[in-house]
VEXDREN-2710 file (C-alpha; in Angstrom, 1 decimal):
% VEXDREN-2710
k/r/px/py/pz
1/MET/14.4/-19.6/-19.5
2/SER/12.5/-17.6/-16.9
3/ASN/14.5/-19.1/-14.1
4/ILE/17.8/-18.1/-15.8
5/SER/16.6/-14.6/-16.4
6/ALA/15.5/-14.3/-12.8
7/ILE/18.9/-15.4/-11.5
8/ILE/20.8/-13.1/-13.9
9/SER/18.6/-10.1/-12.8
10/THR/20.1/-10.4/-9.3
11/PHE/23.7/-10.1/-10.7
12/SER/25.7/-6.9/-10.6
13/SER/28.1/-6.1/-13.4
14/GLU/30.9/-7.5/-11.3
15/ASP/28.9/-10.7/-10.7
16/LYS/28.4/-11.1/-14.5
17/ARG/32.1/-10.7/-15.2
18/GLU/33.0/-13.3/-12.5
19/PHE/30.4/-15.7/-13.8
20/LEU/31.7/-15.5/-17.4
21/ASN/35.2/-16.2/-16.1
22/TYR/33.8/-19.2/-14.1
23/LEU/32.2/-20.6/-17.3
24/LYS/35.4/-20.1/-19.3
25/LYS/37.4/-22.2/-16.7
26/LYS/34.6/-24.8/-16.7
27/ASN/34.4/-25.2/-20.5
28/ARG/36.9/-28.0/-21.0
29/ARG/36.3/-28.6/-24.7
30/GLY/36.3/-24.9/-25.6
31/ASP/32.6/-25.1/-26.2
32/ALA/31.3/-21.6/-25.5
33/LYS/27.6/-22.1/-26.3
34/ASN/26.7/-21.6/-22.6
35/ILE/28.5/-18.2/-22.7
36/THR/26.7/-17.3/-25.8
37/LEU/23.3/-18.2/-24.2
38/PHE/24.2/-16.2/-21.1
39/LYS/25.1/-13.1/-23.0
40/LEU/22.0/-13.3/-25.2
41/ILE/19.6/-13.6/-22.2
42/ASP/21.5/-10.9/-20.4
43/GLN/20.9/-8.6/-23.4
44/GLY/17.2/-9.4/-23.3
45/ARG/17.2/-11.4/-26.6
46/THR/15.0/-14.4/-25.8
47/THR/13.4/-15.4/-29.0
48/ASN/14.6/-18.2/-31.4
49/LEU/17.7/-18.7/-29.3
50/ASP/18.2/-22.2/-30.6
51/VAL/18.6/-20.9/-34.1
52/LYS/20.9/-18.1/-33.0
53/ILE/23.1/-20.5/-31.1
54/TYR/23.1/-23.7/-33.3
55/GLY/22.3/-22.1/-36.7
56/LYS/19.2/-24.1/-37.1
57/PRO/16.1/-25.2/-35.0
58/ALA/17.4/-27.5/-32.2
59/ARG/14.9/-27.5/-29.4
60/ASN/16.2/-30.5/-27.5
61/SER/19.8/-29.4/-27.6
62/TYR/18.7/-25.9/-26.6
63/HIS/16.7/-27.1/-23.6
64/ALA/19.7/-29.3/-22.4
65/LEU/21.9/-26.2/-22.8
66/CYS/19.5/-24.1/-20.7
67/LYS/19.5/-26.8/-18.0
68/ARG/23.3/-26.8/-17.9
69/LEU/23.5/-23.0/-17.7
70/GLN/20.9/-22.9/-14.9
71/ASP/22.8/-25.5/-12.9
72/SER/26.0/-23.5/-13.4
73/LEU/24.3/-20.3/-12.3
74/ILE/23.0/-21.9/-9.1
75/THR/26.4/-23.5/-8.4
76/PHE/28.2/-20.2/-8.9
77/VAL/25.9/-18.4/-6.6
78/ALA/26.2/-21.1/-3.9
79/GLU/30.0/-21.3/-4.1
80/LYS/30.4/-17.5/-4.1
81/SER/28.2/-17.2/-1.1
82/PHE/30.0/-20.0/0.7
83/MET/33.5/-18.5/0.0
84/GLY/32.5/-15.0/1.1
85/GLU/30.6/-16.1/4.2
86/THR/32.4/-15.3/7.5
87/SER/29.6/-15.7/10.0
88/ASP/29.9/-17.9/13.1
89/GLU/27.3/-20.2/11.6
90/MET/29.3/-20.8/8.5
91/GLN/32.5/-21.3/10.5
92/VAL/30.8/-24.0/12.6
93/MET/29.6/-25.7/9.4
94/LYS/33.1/-25.8/8.0
95/LEU/34.4/-27.4/11.2
96/LEU/31.6/-30.0/11.1
97/LEU/32.3/-30.8/7.4
98/ALA/36.1/-31.1/8.2
99/SER/35.4/-33.5/11.0
100/ARG/33.4/-35.7/8.8
101/ILE/36.1/-35.8/6.2
102/PHE/38.6/-36.8/8.9
103/PHE/36.3/-39.6/10.1
104/GLU/36.1/-40.9/6.5
105/HIS/39.9/-41.0/6.3
106/LYS/40.0/-42.8/9.8
107/LYS/41.7/-39.8/11.5
108/THR/39.5/-40.2/14.5
109/LYS/41.6/-38.2/17.0
110/ILE/41.6/-35.0/15.0
111/ALA/38.0/-35.7/13.9
112/PHE/36.7/-35.7/17.5
113/LYS/38.8/-32.7/18.4
114/THR/37.4/-30.7/15.4
115/LEU/33.9/-31.9/16.3
116/GLU/34.3/-30.8/19.9
117/LYS/35.4/-27.3/18.7
118/ALA/32.3/-27.2/16.4
119/GLU/30.0/-28.1/19.3
120/LYS/31.6/-25.5/21.6
121/ASN/31.1/-22.7/19.0
122/ALA/27.6/-23.9/18.1
123/LEU/26.6/-23.9/21.8
124/GLU/28.0/-20.4/22.2
125/ASN/25.9/-19.1/19.3
126/ASP/22.7/-21.1/19.9
127/LEU/23.0/-22.9/16.5
128/TYR/20.5/-25.6/17.2
129/SER/20.1/-27.0/13.7
130/ILE/23.8/-27.4/13.3
131/LEU/24.1/-28.9/16.8
132/GLY/21.6/-31.5/15.7
133/GLU/24.0/-32.5/12.9
134/ILE/26.9/-32.4/15.3
135/TYR/25.2/-34.8/17.7
136/GLN/24.2/-37.1/14.9
137/THR/27.8/-37.3/13.9
138/LYS/28.9/-37.8/17.5
139/ILE/26.4/-40.7/17.9
140/GLN/27.4/-42.2/14.5
141/TYR/31.1/-42.4/15.5
142/ALA/30.8/-42.8/19.3
143/HIS/32.1/-46.4/19.2
144/LEU/35.4/-45.1/17.9
145/HIS/36.0/-42.8/20.9
146/SER/37.5/-44.6/24.0
147/ASN/36.2/-42.0/26.4
148/ALA/32.9/-41.3/24.8
149/LYS/29.8/-41.3/27.1
150/TYR/27.0/-42.4/24.8
151/ALA/24.3/-41.5/27.3
152/ASP/25.6/-38.0/27.7
153/VAL/25.6/-37.4/23.9
154/VAL/22.0/-38.7/23.6
155/GLU/20.8/-36.5/26.5
156/ALA/22.5/-33.5/24.9
157/ALA/20.9/-34.4/21.5
158/ILE/17.4/-34.7/23.1
159/ARG/17.8/-31.4/25.0
160/ASN/18.9/-29.7/21.7
161/GLN/15.8/-31.1/19.9
162/GLU/13.6/-29.3/22.4
163/LEU/15.5/-26.0/21.9
164/GLN/15.3/-26.5/18.2
165/GLN/11.5/-26.9/18.4
166/ARG/11.3/-23.7/20.4
167/GLU/13.4/-21.9/17.8
168/LEU/11.1/-23.2/15.1
169/ARG/8.1/-21.8/17.0
170/LEU/9.9/-18.5/17.4
171/ASN/10.7/-18.3/13.6
172/MET/7.0/-19.1/12.8
173/ALA/5.9/-16.4/15.2
174/TYR/8.4/-13.9/13.5
175/ALA/7.1/-14.8/10.1
176/SER/3.5/-14.2/11.2
177/ILE/4.4/-10.9/12.8
178/LYS/6.2/-9.7/9.6
179/ASP/3.1/-10.6/7.5
180/GLN/0.7/-8.8/9.9
181/LEU/2.9/-5.7/10.1
182/SER/2.7/-5.2/6.4
183/GLN/-0.7/-3.7/7.1
184/ARG/0.2/0.0/7.5
185/ASN/-2.1/0.9/10.4
186/ALA/-1.6/-2.4/12.3
187/ASN/-1.5/-2.3/16.1
188/ILE/2.1/-3.5/16.7
189/GLU/1.9/-4.3/20.4
190/ALA/-1.3/-6.3/19.9
191/ILE/0.1/-8.2/17.0
192/ILE/3.3/-9.2/18.8
193/ASP/1.6/-10.2/22.0
194/GLY/-1.2/-12.1/20.2
195/THR/1.2/-14.0/17.9
196/PHE/3.6/-15.0/20.7
197/GLN/0.7/-16.2/22.8
198/GLU/-0.6/-18.2/19.9
199/HIS/2.7/-20.0/19.5
200/GLY/3.2/-20.5/23.3
201/ILE/6.1/-18.0/23.6
202/ALA/6.5/-15.5/26.4
203/ILE/8.3/-12.2/25.9
204/ASP/10.6/-12.4/28.9
205/ASP/14.2/-12.9/29.9
206/LYS/14.0/-16.6/28.8
207/LEU/14.3/-15.4/25.2
208/THR/17.8/-15.7/23.8
209/TYR/19.8/-12.7/22.7
210/LYS/19.3/-13.9/19.1
211/SER/15.5/-14.0/19.6
212/LEU/15.5/-10.6/21.1
213/PHE/17.6/-9.2/18.3
214/GLN/15.2/-10.8/15.7
215/LEU/12.2/-9.2/17.5
216/LEU/14.0/-5.8/17.6
217/GLN/14.9/-6.1/14.0
218/ILE/11.3/-6.6/13.0
219/LEU/10.3/-3.6/15.0
220/SER/13.0/-1.5/13.4
221/THR/12.1/-2.6/9.9
222/SER/8.5/-1.9/10.5
223/ALA/9.3/1.6/11.8
224/GLN/11.6/2.3/8.8
225/LEU/9.0/1.3/6.3
226/ARG/6.4/3.5/8.0
227/SER/8.9/6.3/8.8
228/ASP/7.5/6.1/12.3
229/TYR/9.9/5.1/15.0
230/GLY/7.9/6.6/17.8
231/ARG/5.2/4.0/17.4
232/VAL/7.5/1.1/18.2
233/MET/9.0/2.6/21.4
234/PRO/6.9/0.7/23.9
235/GLN/8.0/-2.6/22.6
236/VAL/11.6/-1.4/22.1
237/ASN/11.7/-0.3/25.8
238/ARG/10.3/-3.6/26.8
239/ILE/13.1/-5.4/25.0
240/SER/15.7/-3.0/26.4
241/THR/14.5/-4.0/30.0
242/ILE/14.9/-7.7/29.2
243/VAL/18.4/-7.2/27.8
244/ASN/19.4/-5.4/31.0
245/LYS/18.2/-8.3/33.0
246/LYS/20.3/-10.7/30.9
247/LYS/23.6/-8.7/31.2
248/LYS/25.4/-11.6/32.8
249/GLN/24.9/-13.7/29.6
250/ALA/26.0/-10.9/27.2
251/GLY/29.6/-12.2/26.9
252/LYS/28.3/-15.6/25.6
253/HIS/26.2/-13.9/23.0
254/LEU/28.5/-11.0/22.1
255/PHE/27.6/-10.8/18.4
256/TYR/23.8/-10.4/19.1
257/HIS/24.4/-8.1/22.0
258/ILE/26.3/-5.7/19.8
259/GLN/23.5/-6.0/17.2
260/ILE/20.9/-5.1/19.8
261/LEU/22.8/-2.1/21.1
262/ASN/23.3/-1.0/17.5
263/LEU/19.6/-1.1/16.7
264/MET/18.8/0.6/20.0
265/ALA/21.1/3.4/19.1
266/VAL/19.6/3.7/15.6
267/ILE/16.0/3.7/16.9
268/SER/16.9/6.3/19.6
269/PHE/18.5/8.5/17.0
270/ARG/15.6/8.3/14.6
271/ASN/13.4/9.3/17.5
272/LYS/15.7/12.3/18.0
273/ASP/16.6/11.1/21.5
274/PHE/20.3/11.9/21.0
275/THR/21.4/11.5/24.6
276/ARG/20.0/7.9/24.7
277/SER/21.5/7.1/21.3
278/LYS/24.9/8.2/22.4
279/ASP/24.6/6.1/25.6
280/PHE/23.9/3.0/23.4
281/ILE/26.8/3.9/21.1
282/GLN/29.2/4.0/24.1
283/MET/27.9/0.6/25.3
284/MET/28.2/-0.8/21.8
285/GLU/31.8/0.4/21.4
286/LEU/32.8/-1.1/24.7
287/GLU/31.3/-4.5/23.7
288/MET/33.2/-4.3/20.4
289/THR/36.5/-4.2/22.3
290/ARG/35.7/-7.4/24.2
291/GLN/37.1/-10.8/23.2
292/GLU/40.2/-9.3/21.7
293/ARG/38.1/-7.0/19.5
294/LYS/36.7/-10.0/17.7
295/TYR/33.8/-8.0/16.2
296/TYR/35.3/-4.5/16.0
297/ARG/35.9/-4.5/12.2
298/ARG/32.5/-6.0/11.6
299/PHE/30.7/-3.2/13.4
300/ALA/33.1/-0.3/12.8
301/PRO/31.1/1.2/9.9
302/ASP/27.9/1.1/12.0
303/LEU/29.7/2.8/14.9
304/VAL/31.1/5.6/12.7
305/LEU/27.8/6.2/11.0
306/LEU/25.9/6.5/14.3
307/ASN/28.6/8.8/15.8
308/ALA/28.6/11.0/12.7
309/LEU/24.8/11.3/12.5
310/ASN/24.5/12.2/16.1
311/LEU/27.3/14.8/15.8
312/ASN/25.6/16.3/12.7
313/PHE/22.2/16.6/14.3
314/THR/23.6/18.0/17.6
315/GLY/25.3/21.0/16.0
316/ASN/28.7/19.5/15.1
317/PRO/28.5/19.1/11.3
318/SER/32.3/19.7/10.6
319/GLU/33.2/16.8/13.0
320/ALA/30.7/14.6/11.4
321/ILE/32.0/15.3/7.8
322/THR/35.6/14.8/8.9
323/MET/34.7/11.5/10.6
324/LEU/32.9/10.2/7.5
325/LYS/35.6/11.3/5.1
326/ALA/38.3/9.6/7.2
327/PHE/36.7/6.2/7.2
328/PRO/38.5/3.9/4.7
329/ASN/36.5/2.2/1.9
330/PRO/33.2/3.9/2.9
331/PHE/30.1/1.8/2.8
332/PRO/27.1/3.1/0.9
333/GLU/25.3/4.2/4.1
334/LEU/28.4/6.2/5.2
335/GLN/28.8/7.7/1.7
336/LEU/25.1/8.9/1.6
337/ALA/25.4/10.2/5.1
338/LEU/28.4/12.3/4.0
339/VAL/26.4/13.6/1.0
340/MET/23.6/14.6/3.3
341/CYS/25.9/16.5/5.7
342/LEU/27.6/18.3/2.9
343/PHE/24.3/19.2/1.3
344/GLN/23.0/20.7/4.6
345/GLN/26.2/22.9/4.7
346/HIS/25.4/24.1/1.1
347/GLU/28.6/22.3/-0.2
348/PHE/26.7/21.2/-3.3
349/LYS/29.6/20.6/-5.6
350/GLU/31.4/18.4/-3.1
351/ALA/28.2/16.6/-2.3
352/HIS/27.8/15.9/-6.0
353/ARG/31.4/14.7/-6.2
354/GLN/30.8/12.3/-3.4
355/LEU/27.5/11.1/-4.9
356/ARG/29.3/10.1/-8.1
357/LYS/31.2/7.5/-6.0
358/LEU/27.9/5.6/-5.6
359/ASN/28.2/4.4/-9.1
360/HIS/26.3/1.1/-9.0
361/SER/22.8/0.6/-10.2
362/ASP/19.7/1.1/-8.0
363/LEU/19.0/-2.7/-8.2
364/PHE/22.5/-3.4/-6.8
365/TYR/22.0/-1.0/-3.9
366/GLU/18.4/-2.2/-3.3
367/LYS/19.8/-5.7/-2.8
368/LYS/22.7/-4.5/-0.7
369/VAL/21.2/-1.8/1.6
370/GLY/17.4/-1.8/0.9
371/ILE/14.7/0.1/-1.0
372/ILE/14.4/2.9/1.6
373/TRP/18.1/3.8/1.2
374/VAL/17.6/3.8/-2.6
375/ILE/14.7/6.2/-2.3
376/GLN/16.7/8.5/0.0
377/LYS/19.7/8.4/-2.4
378/ASN/17.5/9.3/-5.4
379/ILE/15.8/12.2/-3.6
380/ILE/19.0/13.8/-2.3
381/GLU/20.6/13.4/-5.7
382/LEU/17.7/15.2/-7.3
383/LEU/18.0/18.1/-4.7
384/VAL/21.8/18.4/-5.3
385/LEU/21.3/18.6/-9.1
386/ILE/18.6/21.3/-8.6
387/GLU/21.0/23.3/-6.4
388/LEU/23.7/23.0/-9.1
389/ASP/21.0/24.0/-11.7
390/GLN/22.0/21.2/-14.0
391/LEU/18.8/21.3/-16.1
392/ASP/19.4/18.2/-18.3
393/LEU/20.4/16.0/-15.4
394/VAL/17.5/17.3/-13.3
395/LEU/15.0/16.4/-16.0
396/SER/16.6/13.1/-16.6
397/ARG/16.5/12.3/-12.9
398/ILE/12.8/13.4/-12.6
399/ASN/11.8/11.1/-15.5
400/SER/13.8/8.2/-14.0
401/ILE/12.2/8.7/-10.6
402/ARG/8.7/8.8/-12.1
403/LYS/9.3/5.7/-14.1
404/LYS/11.2/3.5/-11.6
405/LEU/10.8/4.9/-8.1
406/VAL/7.2/6.3/-7.9
407/PRO/5.6/2.8/-8.6
408/LYS/7.7/1.4/-5.7
409/LEU/6.7/4.4/-3.5
410/ARG/3.0/3.7/-4.2
411/ARG/3.5/0.0/-3.3
412/LEU/5.1/1.1/0.0
413/LYS/2.2/3.7/0.4
414/GLU/4.8/6.4/0.8
415/ASP/2.3/9.2/-0.2
416/ARG/4.4/11.9/1.5
417/ALA/7.5/11.0/-0.5
418/ILE/5.4/11.2/-3.7
419/ASN/3.9/14.5/-2.7
420/PHE/7.4/15.9/-1.8
421/LEU/8.7/15.0/-5.2
422/LYS/5.8/16.8/-6.9
423/LEU/6.5/19.9/-4.8
424/VAL/10.2/19.7/-5.7
425/GLY/9.2/19.6/-9.4
426/LEU/6.9/22.6/-8.9
427/TYR/9.7/24.5/-7.3
428/TYR/12.3/23.7/-10.0
429/ASN/9.9/24.8/-12.8
430/ASN/9.1/28.1/-11.0
431/PRO/11.4/28.9/-8.1
432/THR/9.5/32.2/-7.3
433/LEU/6.4/30.1/-6.6
434/VAL/7.9/28.7/-3.4
435/ARG/7.4/31.9/-1.4
436/THR/3.7/32.4/-2.3
437/LEU/0.8/31.7/0.0
438/LYS/-0.6/29.3/-2.6
439/PHE/2.6/27.1/-2.4
440/ARG/2.5/27.1/1.4
441/GLU/-1.1/26.0/1.3
442/LYS/-0.2/23.2/-1.1
443/VAL/2.6/22.1/1.2
444/GLU/0.2/21.9/4.1
445/GLU/-2.3/19.9/2.0
446/SER/0.4/17.5/0.8
447/PHE/1.9/16.5/4.2
448/GLU/0.2/14.6/6.9
449/TRP/2.5/15.2/9.8
450/LYS/2.7/13.2/13.0
451/ASP/3.4/15.0/16.3
452/ALA/6.9/16.5/16.6
453/LYS/8.1/13.8/19.0
454/ARG/7.1/10.9/16.7
455/GLU/8.1/12.4/13.3
456/ASP/11.1/10.7/11.8
457/ILE/14.3/12.7/11.7
458/PHE/15.1/11.9/8.0
459/VAL/11.6/12.9/6.9
460/MET/12.1/16.2/8.7
461/SER/15.5/16.6/7.0
462/PHE/14.0/16.5/3.5
463/TYR/11.2/18.8/4.5
464/ALA/13.8/21.2/5.9
465/TRP/15.1/21.8/2.4
466/LEU/11.7/22.8/1.2
467/LYS/11.1/25.0/4.3
468/ALA/14.5/26.7/3.9
469/LYS/13.5/27.6/0.3
470/MET/10.1/29.0/1.4
471/GLU/11.7/31.1/4.2
472/ASP/15.0/31.9/2.3
473/ARG/17.1/30.5/5.2
474/PRO/20.1/28.1/5.5
475/ILE/19.2/24.4/5.2
476/TYR/21.1/23.3/8.3
477/GLU/19.6/26.1/10.5
478/VAL/16.1/25.0/9.5
479/THR/17.0/21.4/10.0
480/LEU/18.1/21.9/13.6
481/GLU/15.1/24.0/14.3
482/LEU/12.8/21.2/13.1
483/VAL/14.4/18.6/15.2
484/SER/14.0/20.9/18.2
485/LEU/17.6/21.8/18.9
486/LYS/17.2/25.5/18.3
END
């Protein structure tokens, strides 16, 4: 029961509809008890379910039904994930599976051809685990290949095992680093160096593009959770130097190279280094055009978001808004960026209209884009409603934030966000209070600011609204001033 509830809690409303259709197609005899059980659990009705379903106590039948429903849920999640997966890794897996099917049907020529293609793609993407499976298959059927060099296959398999062990050590090191970085005041550089030394790994140009991307991703996530991108810059610069040394290999690892450039651009932007961010954006766009624009669509939303954010914070808000509005089927990150740009231009009604397009639950967005994005969305939505003076909605949003968001903020140790929300509430209850000395003192007591160079640009953007209220000035003007552009 608890497992079923846990799985259902991860479903969006669309997932639930799709799963019910999946069950209907699966129910051959027209027996809909599994559908009934699913709906009852989804509604939170979890007591005496055997009586509700069978009309009498039937514990054994009920447990068997729960087992079948749980199996169906797991299969549905797996199949949906497999069908929607377009990564290089999944494509190689599909080629490997296809080759094995061809071998089973004694179609050896096409089987080996498919297997060779799988090996080539796996080597290009450093997919050592799948390569292990490919070499096992090659060895298993080597006797059917007239030109097969058994010794070469074995040598390649042994070499791959060594690389697989190195990747395992890297993954263990990354897991250890993530765990240690959960401590808010941890020394990032010491943790990374110490952990890599412990696992016998050097941070040098022998690391693959994938490994460098993973390391950069950890640094970015750590910085995001702390709202402190300045703190990770020594390590980020170190990785950037290594990437520059490995430029000749970039074409072979295009996907991860684009990912690295994307993160470099993001980190530079969050540190308010707009010139460097734009340089990385240009490099990223150039790489996206390579190999017949293979990854252009995949990274187009990231490219538009980065370009728009840099435009907005370098005095070109109209261009940023036009760019964000023009992008077809905007992603949540793009939509929220548009709302922020409109809000800074005092276009509150349009900002509210765009916010309404983000109509999924917070749980859905937390899974899709992360808790930090959900926090930002809730805060900016509250500010928009305050500007529109929609009393009922403001009170409802404040109660919702207190109940659902503040506990998460406490777990993340986001004291500044909690204090900001308290100040927002004080302002809304008594707008005249905002220009008093007492309120200014309260603001100073509530915020522990880093130095201007290290302070995160989005933290500054939220504070800019409060400062604009205190000084009776336009939000955008104060925002640019805070990020040292005016």
